[in-house]
Every structure is written in structure tokens, then in C-alpha cells.
N, C-alpha and C positions, 0 to 999 in steps of 0.2 A: 501442400502442407496443411494438415488438419490438426484438430485438437482431439486428444485421446483421453477418455474418462478413466479416472483412477478412484477407487473407492477407499475410504480410510475411516477412522473412528475417533471421536472424542468421548471416551467412556462409552455410554450406551447409545450415543447419537451417531447414526450413520451419516457420512459426509461424502461428497463427490467432488474431487478436483478435476481439472482439465489440463492435460500436459501438451505442450508444444515442444517438439524435439528438433534440434538442428540436424542438418544433413551431414555435418562433419563432427569430429569430437568437440564436445562442448568446452568452452573456456571457463564456465562457471554455471551455477545453478541459480535461479531467480525465483523466489516465491512472489507471486502477484496477488495482492489482496484487493478485492473488487470494491465496488461502490455499495451503498446501502440497499441497492437493488440486486446484490449478488452478481453474478457473471452477466455481463451485457455484451452486445456486439462490439462496443468501443473497446472494452477491457480485453475481449478475446483477440481483437485486432492487435492490441499492444503486445500480447503474449506471443502471437504469430511473428510480430516484428522482431522481438527479442530472439526468437529461434532462428529467424533468417540472419541475424547478426551473430549467431554462433552460441547462444545461450540455451540451456535447458530451462524452460519456463513452465511453471505450474500455477494455474489460477485456482485459488482456494475457495472454499464453501464456508460461508458464515452460519447458515442456518440449518442445513440438512433437509430443507423443504423448498419447493419451487415458490418463487416470487411471482405473484399474479395480481390482477386487479382485485380479486376477492381475498388475496392473502399478501398485502403489500409489505414492502421492506421496512418502512419506518416503525411500525409496532414490533416487528420481529427484532429489529435493532434496539429498540428501547428495552425489550425484555433481556436481550443478551447483555447489553452494556450496564444493567442495573447493579450488577456485582462485578467488580473489577477482577477478582480472582477467576470467576467463570469465563469472563471475556478474555482474559489473557490465556487461560487454559485452552480455549477454542482456537486461538491464534497459534499457540504452540503445538497443538495437534496438527495443524496444517504444515508447520515447519518440519515436524518430525516425518510427516508423510513424504515431503520433498527430500529430506535427507536420506530417506530409504532409496529413493531414485537416484540421488546425486552421488552416493558413495563418497569418495575423497575430494569431490570438487568443492572449491570455495562456495560459500553461501551468501547471497545478496537477497534483498527484498525490497519491493516497491508497492505502493498502494495509492488508491484514488478515492478521495472523499472519505467515507468511513475507513476504507482501506489504508488511507494515508494515516489516520489516526492509529489503526492497528499496528503499522510498522514502527510508529513512534512509541507506542506502548512497549514493543519488544526492545527498542533502544533504551528506553527508560529503565527497564529491569535488567538490562545487561546480557541480552541474548548473544550467543556465540555466532554472530554474523559479521562479515567483513564491512558491510555498509548497508544503510537503509536510505530510501529515497521516497518522499511523500509528495503527491501532486494533489493540489487543492484539498489537502487533508485537514481535518479538524484537529485543532491544537489542544482542546481541553482534555484533562485527564482526571480521574479519580484517585490517582496515586502519583504525584510529581517525582521526578528523578532525584536521586540523593547522591551526595559525593561519595567517592571511594569505591565505586563500581566500574569495572572495565566494561565498556560498551562500544558498539560499532560507530563508525563515522556516519554522520547525518547530513542528508540534503533535503531541503524543504523548498518546493517550488509553489509559490502562493499567488493568488490573484488579489491585488490590493483593494479591488472594489467588491470582495466577497463579503456579503452581509452576514454570512454564517460564521465568519471569523474576523470580527472587528479588530482594529488596530490595537485596542486594549489587550486582546488575547494574544496578538502577535508579540507585543512588548513583554507580557507575562511570560510567554514561551522563551523568548530570548534570555530573560532573567533567570528563568528555571534552568536552562541549559548551562548558563554561566556558573550559577551556584553549584551545579553538579559536575563542572569541569568537562562538559562534553566537547566534542570536536564536531562543530556544526557549520553548515553553509546555508544561507537563507536567501532565496531569489524572489524578489517581488515584482509583479508586472502591473503597471499603472492602468487604471480603468478596466481591469479584467475581473470577471465575476467567478463565481463557484463553477465547478465542472468544465473548466476551459479546454480539457482535452477530448471532450466528447462532440464530435461533429453533429450528432443528432440528439440533442438535449430534450428532455421531457418537455412537451408543450405546457404553456400556462405557468411557468415557474420563473418569476422575474429574477430570482436570486442566481439563476443558472444561465450560462451563455458560453458558447464556443468562441475561442479566440485563436485563429490559425498561427498567428506569430508566437503567442505564449506557448501553444502546444509544440511548435517546432523548437523554440528556444529552450524550453523545459526538457524536451526529449534529448536534445544535443547536450545539454548540461548533465544529464544523467549518465550518458555515455562517456563523456569526458571524466565525470567523477568516478565511474566504475573502472575506466582505463587507468586512472591513477591509483586507485585502491588496488586493483589486481596486479599493477606493475611492482 
């Protein structure tokens, strides 16, 4: 099983997704939003795992350009996220590309790190998705959720020792979701850092660390959550 490149657009920006197709009729379509480094080996492996479990999975493209040592992800992310409207439009472009592939399939979305933030942005604005799941996602937003909006169910899987998302932001997120009337689940893993699903974290970053138990538990939680939503 391999990833198939699919080109799509956000206005004048050319983007490239990568699709993992199941060998049987898919039960649902999953938009996979990657980390700040765009598609990585770890994120690609998660998409392939979804396909093996019967989902049509598509890894999205945040930037439309390759992330390299000379063109690193953080400055690209800073530029994209500087304007919430532009950021959300980029995310919606990916969802539209998946919808063209998915046809009438139910639509779900997951994200890692910046991708986790991206899927929560879609939940905040009330995208027509069955559910979203964030793994070690950033919880900050330039536009908090408001009441009175129909939104997907939300699962957040969070490392409690993540210095990029301190407890003050966690509590602020809970309160934001409660004010908005969201249907949310929040799983926190003690002593676990940012990026806990990536077995090959970037070297030299103390904020990031793989945790095999949190990886397994969060992935199982996602499957159970999706099973409930799709039922």
C-alpha cells in the first residue's frame, strides 16, 4: 500500500495531498492534517494505518512548498497562521479536495501538532464533519468558538507535560468549548511531551518526545470514537 499524490488548489496556491486508499469499500473518509513540518514519515504511516483499517485517508498540504533545512516549517507556519481567514481557507481547501474523492462518504478529520490545531479550527467554525481528533495539537486560536453553531464532535489527545500547551491553555480550551456548547472529549497523558505519536522526533528539541503508551492509547481512543460516531 502506497500514498498517491493528488494536486489541488487554494486560490492561486498549488497544493499536493497524499492519498491512502483501502483495499475494500471505505467506511469513511479521513482528512489528515500534518505537523508544522508538513507531511513526514510518521504522519504518512498514520494515513496508511487508517487505510488498512478501511478508511480513505488524505494527508493535506499546508504550504504548497517543500519543507527543507533551508525552508523550514516554523516560518512558513507563522506566515500562514498570521491571518485566521487565510489559515482556515487553506484548511477548507484540503477538506474540499477530500470531499471530491470521498463522494457521499462520511467525513472525519485528524491532525498532529499544527494539524491538531487545524482540525480544531474547523470544529470551531462549524465545518460539516462528523468528528475531529487532535493529537498533541495546539489549542490556541485567533477566533474562539461561539455558541449557536452546529459543529462536529471533538476528541483531543494531549500530553500533560507538553510545554507548548501549558495547563492554562488546556483549561482555557475547556472553558471555550463549554461556552460554545461543544461535544468534546479530552484525554491527557501524564508526563508525556509534545509530539508523542512520532517514533522519530527531531533531535535536540526538549519539548518533543515519543511515548509508545500514549501513542497506542490515543490511536485506540480515536478508533473507538470514530466507531461510535459512525454507528
